[in-house]
C-alpha positions in Angstrom: 80.3 198.8 31.9 78.9 201.8 29.9 78.6 201.1 26.2 80.7 203.4 23.8 77.9 205.6 22.2 78.4 206.9 18.8 76.2 209.5 17.2 76.0 209.7 13.4 75.1 213.1 12.0 73.5 212.7 8.6 73.2 216.3 7.1 73.2 218.5 4.1 72.8 222.1 3.8 69.1 222.2 4.8 68.4 218.9 6.7 70.0 216.9 9.4 69.3 214.1 11.8 71.1 212.3 14.4 71.3 208.5 14.7 72.7 206.6 17.8 74.8 203.5 17.8 75.6 201.7 21.2 78.1 199.1 20.0 78.3 196.0 17.8 74.9 194.3 17.2 72.8 197.2 18.9 71.8 198.5 15.4 71.0 202.1 14.7 68.2 204.2 16.3 67.2 207.8 15.8 67.7 210.1 18.6 64.3 211.5 19.3 63.8 215.4 18.7 67.2 215.7 16.8 65.9 216.3 13.5 66.8 219.7 11.9 65.6 221.5 8.9 65.3 224.7 7.1 63.3 225.2 4.0 65.6 224.9 0.9 65.6 228.3 -1.1 67.1 229.4 -4.3 69.1 232.7 -4.5 66.1 234.4 -6.2 63.9 233.6 -3.3 66.4 234.9 -0.7 67.3 238.1 -2.6 63.8 239.3 -3.8 65.0 242.8 -4.7 66.8 243.7 -7.8 70.5 244.0 -7.5 71.9 247.5 -6.9 73.2 249.5 -9.8 76.6 251.2 -10.1 78.3 253.7 -12.5 80.9 252.1 -14.8 84.4 253.3 -14.0 84.8 254.7 -17.6 82.0 256.1 -19.6 78.4 256.9 -18.8 77.0 253.3 -18.4 75.5 251.6 -15.4 75.5 247.9 -14.5 74.0 245.8 -11.9 76.2 244.8 -9.0 76.7 241.2 -8.2 76.4 240.0 -4.4 79.6 239.5 -2.8 78.6 236.0 -1.5 76.3 233.4 -2.7 73.2 233.8 -0.5 72.3 230.2 -0.7 75.8 229.0 0.2 75.9 231.5 3.1 72.4 230.2 4.4 73.6 226.5 4.2 76.9 227.4 6.0 75.0 229.1 8.7 72.6 226.0 9.2 75.9 223.8 9.3 77.3 226.2 12.0 74.1 225.8 14.1 74.5 221.9 13.8 78.0 222.1 15.0 77.2 224.4 17.9 74.5 221.9 18.9 76.7 218.9 18.7 79.2 220.8 20.9 76.6 221.4 23.5 75.7 217.8 23.6 79.4 216.8 23.7 79.9 218.9 26.8 76.6 217.4 28.3 78.2 213.8 27.7 75.6 212.5 25.3 78.0 210.7 23.1 81.5 209.3 23.1 82.3 209.4 19.3 81.0 211.0 16.2 80.6 210.1 12.5 79.8 212.8 10.1 77.9 212.1 6.9 77.3 214.9 4.4 77.8 216.1 0.8 81.0 217.6 0.0 80.3 221.2 0.6 78.3 220.7 3.7 81.0 218.3 5.1 83.8 220.9 4.5 81.6 223.6 6.2 80.9 221.2 9.0 84.5 220.3 9.5 85.5 224.0 9.6 82.8 224.7 12.2 83.9 222.0 14.7 85.8 223.2 17.6 89.0 221.0 18.5 87.4 219.1 21.3 84.4 218.0 19.0 86.7 217.5 16.0 88.8 215.0 18.2 85.6 212.8 18.6 85.1 212.5 14.9 86.1 208.7 14.1 84.9 208.9 10.4 83.2 211.0 7.9 81.5 210.0 4.7 81.2 212.3 1.7 77.7 211.3 0.7 74.3 212.7 0.9 72.1 210.2 2.7 69.4 212.6 4.0 66.8 210.7 2.1 67.9 207.3 3.0 65.6 205.6 5.4 67.1 204.7 8.9 66.5 201.0 8.2 68.7 201.1 5.1 71.5 203.3 6.8 73.5 200.2 8.0 74.8 199.2 4.5 76.1 202.7 3.9 77.8 202.7 7.3 79.4 199.2 6.8 83.1 199.5 7.2 82.7 202.5 9.6 80.8 200.9 12.3 79.8 197.3 13.2 76.1 197.7 13.1 
């Protein structure tokens, strides 16, 4: 009988990795080649130019225009969407049976919103934590109560 394979996505807005769990007592193992990252940047690094200027609606003054979206949040949301698209492709390939999402609040919300219904149905749990810097050998204690490691 084939074991029930659970993937655990541990991510934030700039990094992510996937761990594999094949049932009680099997422990966690990192899925080779499934580490994702992008260099974290501040808004001033992304938007190197000065903001545009516009005339005031009354009078002769001019003022700087603010960007319509936060460039850092947009960049992180795009990263999370790419993770969701990758997971969906792996779902279609049958790489895993269940999914656990572990991410801080903003990234977790963006990740949930990016999942298609088929992938969302495979999510058995989500943890609202940033565990991207936690070593794999210590991950079991954070996932206690979610999986029987």
